[in-house]
N, C-alpha and C positions, 0 to 999 in steps of 0.2 A: 485391573492393576497395570500400571505402566512398566514396560520393560525396555531396556536399552537394546541397541543394535549389536549384532555379533562383531567381535573385533577382527574377524577374518576379512581380508580385502574382498570386495565384490560379493559379500554375503549379507543379504538384507533381512535375514531371519532374526527374530527377537532372541534375547539371551534366555538361558535356562531358568534363571530367577532374577530378581530385581538387581542384586549386586554382583551378578555373574558377568563374565567377559565373553563367553562363547555360547552358541546355541547348542542344542542337544546333539545334532549331527557333527558339528565341528569338535565338540568335546569328546565324543566317542572316537573320532578319527585321530585326534591328538593323543589320546590315551593308547590307541592301538598301534599307530604308525609314526608318531612323532610329529605329524603335520596334517593339516586339514585337507590338503590336496595330494598327499602322498598315498600311493597305492601299495598294497602288500606285494612282496616279491614271492613268486611262485617257484616251484621246483623246476618247471619247464624253462624258466628264465635262467636258471643256474646250471642247466645240464651241460651246455657247451663249455662253460668255464670250469666245471668240475673235470671234464675231459682234458682241458688245457692244463690244469694244475697237475693232473696225473702224468701228462707227457713231460712237463717241466721237471717233475721229480724223478722220472725214469732216466733222464739224461745225466743225473748226478748220482752220488752214492746213496742209493735208496735205503739201505740198512741204517746208515748213519742218521738219515732224516727221520726214519721211524723211531730210532732211539731218542732223538730230541723230542718228538711228539709224545712219546711215552712219559718222558720227564715232565713235560708241560701238563699232560693229563693227570699224572699223580699229584703234582703240585697244586693244581686247581681243585682236585678232590680234597686235598688236605685243608685248603682254605675254606671250603664249604662246610667242613666239620667243626669249625670254630663257632662258638656261641656268641650271641649279641642280644642286647636289650631292645634293639629296634626291630619292630615287626617287619619292616621293609627288607632289612638285611637278612633276617631269618627266612623270609619268603624267597628271596633271591638265592640263598644258599640251598634251600630245599629243591627248588626247581632246577638249578644247574646240576646238583648232585644226581637227580633222576635222569637228566639228559646224558650226563657223563657215564652213568652206569649202564644205560641202555645201548650205547654206541661205543665202538672201539676208538683208540686214539687217531687212527688214520682217517676215519669218517669225520671226526670232529675237526681235524686239521683241514681236510678238503672243503668242509662247509665254510670255515672262516676264510680260506684262500679264495674260494669262488666268489664270496661277497666282495673281497678286496679287488679282485680282477674285474668284476662287474662295475665297480665304482670307477676304476681307471679307464676302462674301455667305453663306458657310457656315463659320462659325468652328469648328464641331465636326469639320470635315474634318481639321484639323491641330491637335492638342492642344498641341504645343510648337513652338518655333522650329526645333528640329533636324529634326523631321519635314517641315516646309515646305522647308527647305534641301535635304534629300535628294530630295524630290519635284521641286524646281526643277532640280537637276542631272540627275536621271533623265529628266525630260521634255525638257530642253534637248539631251541627248545623243541621244534617240530621236525627234527631230522629223522625221527623214527615214527612211522605211521602207527596210529593207535596209542601213542604215548599219553602221559598224564597231562599234556598241554592241551588236549582236545576233550570236548564233551560231546555227547550225542543227544539228539532230540528227534522224536518221531514226527514226521510231517504227514498229517492226514490228507493234505491236498495232493502231495506227490506219492504217498503211500510208500515211504522209505525213510530210513534213518539218515539224518544229516549231521555232519560234523560242524562244530563251531569252536573257534579258538578261545581259550580262557585268557582274557586280558589281565595283565598285571597293573597295579598302580604305577604312575609315572616314576615315582621315587624308586620303586623296586626295579623297574626296567633300566633306569639310569645307573644304579649300582651294579647290576648284572653286566651291563655293557662295559663299565669300568674294569671289572674283573677280567672279562674276556679280552679286552684290548691290552691290558698289562701282561696277561699270560702269553698271548700269541703275537706280541710285537716282533720278536726275532724271526719267527716263521713267516709272518706277513712281509717283513722287510726283505727277507731272502727271496721269496717268491716274486715280489714286484721287481727286484733287481734282475732276476733271471728273465722275467718276461720283457723287461726293457732291453736287455742285451739281445734277445732274440728279435725284438721289433726293430732295433737299429740295424741288425744284420740283414733283415728282410728289406729294409728301406735302401740299404746300400746296393743290394742285388737288383732291386727294382730300378734304381737310378741308373745302374750300369746297363740294363737292358733298354731303358728308354732313351738314354743319351746316345746319339749316333757316334760311330767310330771316327777317329781322325783320318781324314783323307790324305793319302800319299800322293806326291807329285808323279804324274804319269809321264813316262819317257816314250818318245816315238820309236817304234821298232825300226831297226836298220833295214834300208832298202838296197838291194843289189843293183849294180849298173847293168844295162842291157849288154848282151854278148856281142863282142866285136867293137864296142865303143872304145875310144882312146883312153888310156889310163891317165890318171891325174899324177903329175910328177910329184915326187916326195919333197917335202920341204926339208933341206939339209941345214943343220946347224954348222957354225964355223968349226966345231970339233967333231965332224962327222966321221963315219968309218970309211976305209979305203974303197969298199965296194960301192958305197953311196957316192963318193967323189968320182969314181970311174964312170958311173952312169951320168953324172952331171957333165963330165968332159965330153962324152959321146953326144950328148944333146947339143952342146955348144958347137961342135964341129959339124 
């Protein structure tokens, strides 16, 4: 049976079936990460940005920020309780509700903020908006170890249980990303503006240390005449003092 080539650039594998666009490997990667070349984001990649988000929040009114995160958390939970005739919407609501119930509002906010900071500081990590949205949904679902987002399989070769991520259909992931982005837009905008303000301050300080100081004109120190040398006569103006005029008359005589 003749198959077409995969639509992914530089991928010469045949498509999954005759009328398909992608091969089996690229189809699985698109479904999991939003792109065939996109790698999943690990918790180790987000650890430094979670710490940065905590530091940025500590500089402001922490209690007010927590109140705002609680409002976002409760609003998103209320949205997931709504019914729908679409199975993709119902699946997204169920998965997000489980993730929201397993974690507190602060942990959810730090997860979203760390993904936003990672995207700003490392733009090559996510080449398209779609890949960032898939990473956002995946990280939000898997923020608690052992949650319903993972399944376990016993490996006879390694003699241990291995975790595997339960992939959603692409429509489910796209709808879940839409809900998360709409809910956390104010928090993401505030965190990015605070991060930009700190970055600009650091750049100004770095420029001040790198730029050399303005050099002042050096004046030569005054040198004293040798002892016993004749003194230089004072230059007297026409309106000089009587003492100066007296010294001038003596010198003329």
